[in-house]
C-alpha positions in Angstrom: -83.5 -53.0 -7.0 -81.4 -49.9 -6.3 -77.7 -50.3 -6.0 -77.7 -49.4 -2.3 -79.8 -52.4 -1.7 -77.4 -54.8 -3.4 -77.0 -57.6 -0.9 -73.4 -59.0 -0.9 -71.8 -62.1 0.5 -69.6 -61.7 3.5 -66.4 -59.8 2.8 -64.4 -59.7 6.0 -60.9 -58.7 4.9 -60.0 -57.4 1.5 -56.6 -57.7 -0.1 -55.1 -54.7 -1.7 -57.4 -53.7 -4.5 -58.0 -50.7 -6.8 -61.4 -49.2 -6.7 -63.3 -47.8 -9.6 -62.3 -44.2 -8.8 -58.6 -45.0 -8.7 -58.3 -45.0 -4.9 -56.9 -48.1 -3.2 -57.7 -50.3 -0.3 -54.7 -51.6 1.6 -54.2 -54.2 4.3 -52.4 -53.1 7.5 -51.9 -54.8 10.8 -54.2 -57.7 10.0 -57.1 -55.4 9.0 -57.9 -53.5 5.8 -57.7 -49.7 5.8 -59.9 -47.8 3.5 -59.6 -44.1 2.9 -62.7 -42.0 2.4 -61.7 -41.4 -1.2 -62.4 -45.1 -2.0 -66.0 -45.1 -0.9 -69.3 -44.8 -2.7 -71.1 -41.5 -2.5 -74.5 -42.8 -3.6 -76.3 -41.2 -0.6 -77.8 -37.8 -0.3 -75.5 -34.7 -0.4 -75.5 -33.3 3.1 -73.3 -31.1 5.4 -73.0 -30.3 9.0 -72.6 -26.8 10.4 -69.3 -27.0 12.4 -70.1 -23.8 14.3 -69.7 -24.4 18.1 -68.5 -28.0 17.6 -65.1 -29.2 18.9 -62.2 -29.1 16.5 -60.1 -32.3 16.4 -57.4 -30.5 14.3 -56.9 -33.3 11.7 -56.8 -36.1 14.2 -57.2 -39.6 12.5 -60.1 -41.6 13.8 -60.1 -45.4 13.2 -63.5 -46.9 12.4 -64.1 -50.6 12.6 -66.3 -52.2 9.9 -66.8 -55.7 8.7 -68.3 -55.0 5.2 -71.0 -57.6 6.0 -73.6 -55.3 7.7 -76.0 -54.1 5.1 -77.0 -51.3 4.9 -74.4 -49.9 7.3 -71.2 -51.1 5.6 -70.9 -53.5 2.6 -69.3 -53.8 -0.8 -71.3 -52.5 -3.7 -70.6 -52.9 -7.4 -67.9 -52.5 -8.6 -66.1 -53.6 -5.4 -66.6 -50.2 -3.6 -67.2 -49.9 0.2 -70.5 -48.1 0.9 -73.4 -47.8 3.3 -74.6 -45.6 6.2 -71.3 -45.8 8.0 -69.5 -44.5 4.9 -72.0 -41.7 4.6 -72.3 -40.5 8.2 -68.9 -40.9 9.8 -67.0 -38.9 7.2 -69.8 -36.3 7.6 -69.2 -36.2 11.3 -65.4 -36.0 10.8 -65.8 -33.2 8.4 -67.7 -31.2 11.0 -65.2 -32.1 13.7 -62.0 -31.5 11.7 -60.9 -35.1 11.8 -60.0 -37.8 9.2 -61.4 -41.3 9.2 -59.6 -44.6 8.6 -61.9 -47.5 8.1 -60.4 -50.7 9.4 -62.0 -54.0 8.2 -62.2 -56.8 10.7 -64.1 -60.1 11.0 -67.8 -59.5 12.0 -67.3 -61.1 15.4 -64.3 -58.8 16.1 -65.9 -55.4 15.5 -66.8 -54.6 19.1 -63.7 -56.2 20.6 -61.6 -54.1 18.2 -63.2 -51.0 19.6 -63.1 -52.2 23.1 -59.4 -52.9 23.1 -58.5 -49.7 21.3 -57.5 -51.2 17.9 -60.3 -49.0 16.5 -61.8 -45.8 18.1 -65.4 -46.4 17.2 -67.9 -48.3 15.1 -71.3 -47.9 13.7 -72.0 -51.3 12.1 -75.7 -51.3 13.2 -74.7 -51.7 16.8 -77.5 -51.9 19.4 -76.9 -49.9 22.5 -77.0 -52.9 25.0 -76.3 -52.3 28.7 -74.8 -55.8 28.8 -71.9 -54.4 26.6 -71.3 -51.5 28.9 -67.9 -52.9 30.1 -66.7 -53.5 26.6 -67.7 -50.2 24.9 -69.5 -47.0 25.6 -72.3 -45.7 23.4 -73.3 -42.4 21.8 -76.7 -40.8 21.7 -79.1 -43.3 19.9 -79.7 -42.5 16.3 -82.3 -45.1 15.1 -84.8 -47.5 16.5 -84.5 -51.2 15.6 -87.1 -54.0 16.0 -86.6 -57.7 15.8 -89.4 -59.1 13.7 -90.2 -62.3 11.7 -90.3 -62.7 8.0 -92.1 -65.6 6.4 -92.7 -66.8 2.8 -95.0 -64.6 0.8 -97.7 -67.2 0.5 -97.6 -68.2 4.2 -101.1 -68.5 5.7 -100.6 -70.7 8.8 -99.7 -67.7 10.9 -100.0 -63.9 10.4 -98.7 -62.7 13.9 -95.9 -63.5 16.3 -98.4 -65.0 18.7 -99.7 -67.4 16.1 -96.2 -68.4 15.1 -95.2 -68.9 18.8 -98.3 -71.1 19.4 -97.2 -73.5 16.6 -94.1 -75.6 16.0 -92.4 -73.6 13.1 -88.7 -73.4 12.8 -87.0 -70.0 12.8 -83.7 -69.2 11.1 -81.1 -66.8 12.6 -77.5 -65.9 12.1 -75.5 -68.4 14.2 -73.7 -66.8 17.2 -75.7 -63.5 16.9 -77.7 -61.6 19.4 -80.8 -62.7 17.5 -79.9 -66.3 18.0 -79.9 -65.8 21.8 -83.2 -64.0 21.5 -84.8 -66.7 19.4 -83.7 -69.5 21.8 -85.1 -67.5 24.7 -88.4 -66.9 22.9 -89.0 -70.3 21.2 -86.5 -72.7 22.6 -83.4 -74.2 21.0 -85.4 -77.0 19.3 -87.1 -74.4 17.1 -84.1 -72.4 16.2 -81.7 -73.1 13.2 -78.4 -71.2 12.8 -77.1 -70.0 9.5 -73.7 -68.5 8.5 -75.4 -65.2 7.3 -78.8 -63.7 6.7 -78.8 -64.5 3.0 -78.4 -68.2 3.8 -81.3 -68.0 6.3 -83.5 -66.4 3.7 -82.5 -69.0 1.1 -83.6 -71.6 3.7 -86.9 -69.9 4.2 -87.6 -69.6 0.4 -86.6 -73.2 0.0 -89.0 -74.3 2.7 -86.3 -75.7 5.0 -87.5 -73.4 7.8 -90.7 -71.4 8.4 -89.5 -67.9 9.4 -86.4 -65.8 9.8 -85.7 -63.4 12.7 -84.4 -60.1 11.3 -83.4 -56.7 12.5 -85.9 -54.2 11.1 -84.1 -50.8 11.0 -86.4 -47.8 11.2 -89.3 -49.7 9.6 -87.2 -50.8 6.5 -88.2 -54.5 6.7 -86.1 -57.1 4.9 -84.2 -55.8 1.9 -82.1 -58.1 -0.2 -82.2 -61.2 -2.4 -85.7 -62.7 -2.4 -87.3 -59.6 -0.7 -90.2 -59.8 -3.1 -90.8 -63.5 -2.0 -91.1 -62.9 1.7 -93.2 -60.8 4.0 -93.2 -59.6 7.6 -95.9 -60.8 10.0 -97.5 -58.6 12.6 -95.8 -58.1 16.0 -92.4 -57.3 17.4 -90.3 -59.8 19.2 -88.0 -57.2 20.8 -86.7 -53.7 20.2 -83.8 -51.4 20.9 -81.8 -48.4 19.7 -78.8 -48.1 17.5 -75.8 -46.0 18.6 -72.2 -45.5 17.7 -69.8 -47.5 20.0 -66.6 -46.1 21.4 -63.6 -47.3 23.3 -64.4 -47.0 27.0 -63.5 -43.6 28.5 -62.6 -42.2 25.1 -62.7 -38.4 24.7 -64.3 -39.0 21.3 -67.6 -40.1 22.8 -68.7 -36.7 23.9 -67.1 -35.0 20.9 -69.0 -37.2 18.4 -72.1 -36.9 20.5 -72.1 -33.2 19.9 -71.8 -33.6 16.1 -74.4 -36.4 16.0 -76.8 -34.3 18.1 -76.4 -31.5 15.6 -77.2 -33.9 12.7 -80.3 -35.0 14.6 -81.5 -31.5 15.5 -81.2 -30.0 12.1 -82.9 -32.9 10.3 -79.8 -34.0 8.4 -79.7 -37.4 9.9 -83.4 -37.9 9.2 -82.7 -37.2 5.5 -79.8 -39.7 5.5 -81.8 -42.4 7.3 -84.7 -42.0 4.9 -82.3 -42.9 2.1 -80.5 -45.8 3.6 -83.4 -47.3 5.5 -86.2 -46.9 2.9 -88.6 -49.9 2.9 -88.2 -52.8 0.5 -91.4 -51.6 -1.3 -89.5 -48.6 -2.5 -87.3 -50.7 -4.7 
Protein backbone atom coordinates (compact mmCIF):
# COMPACT_ATOMS: atom_id res chain seq x y z
CA UNK A 1 0.00 0.00 0.00
CA UNK A 2 1.39 3.40 -0.95
CA UNK A 3 2.42 5.70 1.89
CA UNK A 4 -0.33 8.21 1.09
CA UNK A 5 -2.81 5.49 1.93
CA UNK A 6 -1.33 4.70 5.32
CA UNK A 7 -4.32 4.80 7.67
CA UNK A 8 -3.45 6.27 11.03
CA UNK A 9 -5.16 6.26 14.40
CA UNK A 10 -6.74 9.50 15.61
CA UNK A 11 -4.16 12.19 16.33
CA UNK A 12 -6.05 15.23 17.59
CA UNK A 13 -3.41 17.41 19.24
CA UNK A 14 0.33 16.88 18.88
CA UNK A 15 2.88 17.93 21.47
CA UNK A 16 5.96 19.78 20.27
CA UNK A 17 7.75 17.31 18.02
CA UNK A 18 10.55 17.42 15.50
CA UNK A 19 9.71 16.17 12.02
CA UNK A 20 12.00 14.20 9.75
CA UNK A 21 13.08 17.28 7.81
CA UNK A 22 14.11 19.27 10.86
CA UNK A 23 10.99 21.44 10.99
CA UNK A 24 8.97 21.54 14.18
CA UNK A 25 5.35 21.30 15.23
CA UNK A 26 4.43 23.51 18.18
CA UNK A 27 1.41 23.79 20.41
CA UNK A 28 -0.14 27.25 20.73
CA UNK A 29 -3.36 28.40 22.31
CA UNK A 30 -4.71 24.90 22.88
CA UNK A 31 -4.08 23.82 19.30
CA UNK A 32 -1.07 22.65 17.37
CA UNK A 33 0.44 24.95 14.76
CA UNK A 34 2.27 23.32 11.86
CA UNK A 35 4.23 25.35 9.34
CA UNK A 36 4.26 24.31 5.71
CA UNK A 37 7.91 23.29 5.99
CA UNK A 38 6.99 20.39 8.26
CA UNK A 39 4.60 18.71 5.85
CA UNK A 40 5.02 15.85 3.42
CA UNK A 41 5.38 16.67 -0.27
CA UNK A 42 4.42 13.24 -1.60
CA UNK A 43 1.79 14.61 -3.97
CA UNK A 44 2.23 15.73 -7.58
CA UNK A 45 4.34 18.83 -8.28
CA UNK A 46 1.93 21.55 -9.39
CA UNK A 47 1.71 25.34 -9.52
CA UNK A 48 -0.97 27.97 -10.01
CA UNK A 49 -0.58 30.97 -12.31
CA UNK A 50 -1.08 33.97 -9.99
CA UNK A 51 -1.89 36.29 -12.90
CA UNK A 52 -5.12 38.21 -12.26
CA UNK A 53 -5.55 36.68 -8.79
CA UNK A 54 -5.83 38.84 -5.63
CA UNK A 55 -2.62 39.43 -3.67
CA UNK A 56 -2.87 38.95 0.10
CA UNK A 57 0.61 40.46 0.57
CA UNK A 58 1.94 37.89 3.03
CA UNK A 59 -1.19 37.63 5.17
CA UNK A 60 -1.22 34.61 7.47
CA UNK A 61 -4.21 32.33 7.03
CA UNK A 62 -5.11 29.87 9.80
CA UNK A 63 -6.31 26.46 8.61
CA UNK A 64 -8.14 24.07 10.96
CA UNK A 65 -7.22 20.38 10.66
CA UNK A 66 -7.73 17.37 12.93
CA UNK A 67 -5.12 14.95 11.51
CA UNK A 68 -7.82 12.27 11.52
CA UNK A 69 -9.37 12.89 8.09
CA UNK A 70 -7.67 10.60 5.60
CA UNK A 71 -6.81 11.45 2.86
CA UNK A 72 -7.36 15.16 3.59
CA UNK A 73 -5.08 15.55 6.61
CA UNK A 74 -3.41 12.82 8.63
CA UNK A 75 -0.04 11.80 10.03
CA UNK A 76 2.16 9.74 7.73
CA UNK A 77 5.38 7.96 8.61
CA UNK A 78 7.57 9.23 10.17
CA UNK A 79 5.19 11.50 12.09
CA UNK A 80 4.74 14.00 9.24
CA UNK A 81 1.42 15.79 8.52
CA UNK A 82 0.27 15.16 4.95
CA UNK A 83 -2.82 14.86 2.76
CA UNK A 84 -4.93 16.80 0.28
CA UNK A 85 -5.20 19.82 2.60
CA UNK A 86 -1.42 20.02 2.94
CA UNK A 87 -1.08 19.87 -0.84
CA UNK A 88 -3.82 22.22 -2.00
CA UNK A 89 -3.99 24.98 0.61
CA UNK A 90 -0.28 25.88 0.41
CA UNK A 91 -0.68 25.88 -3.38
CA UNK A 92 -3.59 28.31 -3.11
CA UNK A 93 -1.65 30.49 -0.67
CA UNK A 94 1.35 30.55 -2.98
CA UNK A 95 -0.85 31.88 -5.76
CA UNK A 96 -2.54 34.41 -3.48
CA UNK A 97 0.57 35.66 -1.70
CA UNK A 98 -0.41 34.39 1.74
CA UNK A 99 1.14 32.03 4.26
CA UNK A 100 -0.72 29.18 5.93
CA UNK A 101 -0.73 28.13 9.56
CA UNK A 102 -2.28 24.72 10.22
CA UNK A 103 -4.01 24.63 13.60
CA UNK A 104 -4.84 21.16 14.91
CA UNK A 105 -8.06 20.79 16.88
CA UNK A 106 -10.27 17.90 17.95
CA UNK A 107 -12.33 16.44 15.05
CA UNK A 108 -15.61 17.72 16.49
CA UNK A 109 -14.16 21.25 16.80
CA UNK A 110 -13.00 21.80 13.21
CA UNK A 111 -16.09 23.60 11.93
CA UNK A 112 -16.74 25.46 15.18
CA UNK A 113 -13.13 26.73 15.13
CA UNK A 114 -13.76 28.18 11.68
CA UNK A 115 -17.19 29.46 12.63
CA UNK A 116 -15.95 31.41 15.64
CA UNK A 117 -12.87 32.77 13.88
CA UNK A 118 -10.26 30.72 15.73
CA UNK A 119 -9.31 29.51 12.24
CA UNK A 120 -10.00 31.19 8.91
CA UNK A 121 -10.86 28.12 6.89
CA UNK A 122 -10.76 24.35 6.66
CA UNK A 123 -10.75 21.65 4.04
CA UNK A 124 -11.00 18.46 6.12
CA UNK A 125 -13.34 16.74 3.65
CA UNK A 126 -16.20 19.07 4.58
CA UNK A 127 -19.49 18.52 2.75
CA UNK A 128 -21.20 21.74 1.65
CA UNK A 129 -24.37 21.35 3.70
CA UNK A 130 -27.00 24.07 3.69
CA UNK A 131 -27.76 23.17 7.31
CA UNK A 132 -24.32 24.54 8.25
CA UNK A 133 -24.98 27.86 6.54
CA UNK A 134 -25.20 29.81 9.81
CA UNK A 135 -21.95 28.33 11.13
CA UNK A 136 -19.66 28.64 8.09
CA UNK A 137 -19.80 29.64 4.44
CA UNK A 138 -18.56 27.49 1.58
CA UNK A 139 -16.33 27.83 -1.45
CA UNK A 140 -17.00 26.54 -4.93
CA UNK A 141 -17.33 22.74 -4.66
CA UNK A 142 -14.20 20.83 -5.64
CA UNK A 143 -15.17 17.13 -5.44
CA UNK A 144 -18.25 14.92 -5.35
CA UNK A 145 -18.74 12.53 -2.44
CA UNK A 146 -21.13 9.60 -2.14
CA UNK A 147 -22.20 7.70 0.96
CA UNK A 148 -21.97 3.98 0.19
CA UNK A 149 -21.86 0.64 1.98
CA UNK A 150 -18.86 -1.68 2.25
CA UNK A 151 -19.29 -5.30 3.28
CA UNK A 152 -17.00 -8.29 3.78
CA UNK A 153 -15.35 -9.53 0.62
CA UNK A 154 -17.16 -12.86 0.72
CA UNK A 155 -20.59 -11.39 1.50
CA UNK A 156 -23.32 -12.96 -0.68
CA UNK A 157 -26.52 -12.16 1.24
CA UNK A 158 -26.84 -8.76 -0.43
CA UNK A 159 -25.16 -7.09 -3.40
CA UNK A 160 -27.13 -3.83 -3.48
CA UNK A 161 -28.29 -1.14 -1.06
CA UNK A 162 -31.88 -2.26 -1.67
CA UNK A 163 -31.11 -5.86 -0.69
CA UNK A 164 -29.32 -4.72 2.45
CA UNK A 165 -32.23 -2.45 3.38
CA UNK A 166 -34.72 -5.29 2.93
CA UNK A 167 -32.83 -7.43 5.44
CA UNK A 168 -31.89 -6.95 9.08
CA UNK A 169 -28.13 -6.38 8.81
CA UNK A 170 -26.31 -4.05 11.21
CA UNK A 171 -24.37 -1.09 9.78
CA UNK A 172 -21.39 0.52 11.46
CA UNK A 173 -20.74 4.27 11.46
CA UNK A 174 -18.53 6.79 13.23
CA UNK A 175 -20.44 7.80 16.36
CA UNK A 176 -21.69 11.37 16.30
CA UNK A 177 -20.99 11.81 12.59
CA UNK A 178 -23.19 13.02 9.76
CA UNK A 179 -23.22 9.43 8.50
CA UNK A 180 -24.61 8.19 11.81
CA UNK A 181 -27.62 10.49 11.38
CA UNK A 182 -27.98 9.35 7.76
CA UNK A 183 -27.85 5.68 8.77
CA UNK A 184 -30.45 6.11 11.51
CA UNK A 185 -32.76 7.92 9.09
CA UNK A 186 -32.27 5.22 6.45
CA UNK A 187 -32.35 2.01 8.51
CA UNK A 188 -33.48 2.96 12.01
CA UNK A 189 -31.47 3.25 15.22
CA UNK A 190 -31.84 -0.48 15.95
CA UNK A 191 -29.72 -1.37 12.93
CA UNK A 192 -26.96 1.19 13.53
CA UNK A 193 -23.85 0.71 15.68
CA UNK A 194 -21.49 3.62 16.44
CA UNK A 195 -17.69 3.34 16.57
CA UNK A 196 -15.00 5.77 17.69
CA UNK A 197 -13.49 5.91 14.19
CA UNK A 198 -13.70 4.32 10.76
CA UNK A 199 -10.85 1.88 11.42
CA UNK A 200 -12.74 0.47 14.41
CA UNK A 201 -15.90 0.09 12.32
CA UNK A 202 -13.98 -1.78 9.62
CA UNK A 203 -12.46 -4.02 12.30
CA UNK A 204 -15.99 -4.79 13.47
CA UNK A 205 -17.01 -5.63 9.92
CA UNK A 206 -14.04 -7.90 9.24
CA UNK A 207 -14.61 -9.55 12.64
CA UNK A 208 -18.29 -10.21 11.75
CA UNK A 209 -19.62 -8.07 14.61
CA UNK A 210 -21.55 -5.99 12.06
CA UNK A 211 -22.64 -6.57 8.47
CA UNK A 212 -21.71 -3.33 6.68
CA UNK A 213 -20.05 0.06 7.17
CA UNK A 214 -21.35 3.35 5.79
CA UNK A 215 -18.42 5.28 4.28
CA UNK A 216 -17.77 8.48 2.39
CA UNK A 217 -16.60 7.58 -1.12
CA UNK A 218 -14.54 10.53 -2.37
CA UNK A 219 -14.49 10.84 -6.15
CA UNK A 220 -14.98 7.09 -6.64
CA UNK A 221 -12.02 6.16 -4.42
CA UNK A 222 -13.92 3.64 -2.33
CA UNK A 223 -12.58 2.50 1.02
CA UNK A 224 -8.80 2.80 1.38
CA UNK A 225 -7.07 1.69 4.55
CA UNK A 226 -6.42 -1.32 6.74
CA UNK A 227 -8.32 -4.41 5.50
CA UNK A 228 -9.18 -2.71 2.18
CA UNK A 229 -8.44 -5.98 0.37
CA UNK A 230 -10.91 -7.82 2.65
CA UNK A 231 -13.95 -5.64 2.01
CA UNK A 232 -15.93 -4.51 -1.04
CA UNK A 233 -18.54 -1.93 -1.93
CA UNK A 234 -22.01 -3.04 -2.89
CA UNK A 235 -24.02 -1.39 -5.65
CA UNK A 236 -26.04 1.72 -4.97
CA UNK A 237 -25.63 5.10 -3.31
CA UNK A 238 -27.27 6.01 0.01
CA UNK A 239 -26.74 9.77 -0.43
CA UNK A 240 -24.39 12.19 -2.16
CA UNK A 241 -23.01 15.70 -1.86
CA UNK A 242 -20.14 18.01 -2.77
CA UNK A 243 -16.99 18.90 -0.88
CA UNK A 244 -15.96 22.52 -0.41
CA UNK A 245 -13.64 24.64 1.67
CA UNK A 246 -15.38 26.21 4.68
CA UNK A 247 -14.72 29.79 5.81
CA UNK A 248 -15.67 32.02 8.72
CA UNK A 249 -19.00 33.71 7.83
CA UNK A 250 -18.64 37.00 5.92
CA UNK A 251 -14.90 36.47 5.50
CA UNK A 252 -13.20 38.32 2.66
CA UNK A 253 -11.16 35.14 2.11
CA UNK A 254 -14.12 33.22 0.67
CA UNK A 255 -14.21 35.13 -2.61
CA UNK A 256 -10.42 35.41 -2.74
CA UNK A 257 -9.82 31.68 -2.33
CA UNK A 258 -12.70 30.96 -4.69
CA UNK A 259 -10.82 32.82 -7.41
CA UNK A 260 -7.71 30.70 -6.90
CA UNK A 261 -9.67 27.46 -6.50
CA UNK A 262 -11.55 28.16 -9.73
CA UNK A 263 -8.22 28.73 -11.47
CA UNK A 264 -7.03 25.31 -10.27
CA UNK A 265 -10.22 23.71 -11.55
CA UNK A 266 -10.16 25.48 -14.92
CA UNK A 267 -6.54 24.68 -15.79
CA UNK A 268 -6.78 21.01 -14.76
CA UNK A 269 -4.39 21.31 -11.81
CA UNK A 270 -6.99 20.24 -9.25
CA UNK A 271 -7.95 17.26 -11.38
CA UNK A 272 -4.31 16.11 -11.32
CA UNK A 273 -4.12 16.51 -7.54
CA UNK A 274 -7.44 14.73 -6.98
CA UNK A 275 -6.37 11.83 -9.18
CA UNK A 276 -3.40 11.35 -6.85
CA UNK A 277 -5.11 11.65 -3.47
CA UNK A 278 -8.39 9.96 -4.40
CA UNK A 279 -7.11 7.07 -6.52
CA UNK A 280 -9.17 3.90 -5.97
CA UNK A 281 -8.06 1.21 -3.52
CA UNK A 282 -7.38 -1.10 -6.50
CA UNK A 283 -4.45 1.19 -7.43
CA UNK A 284 -2.54 0.14 -4.29
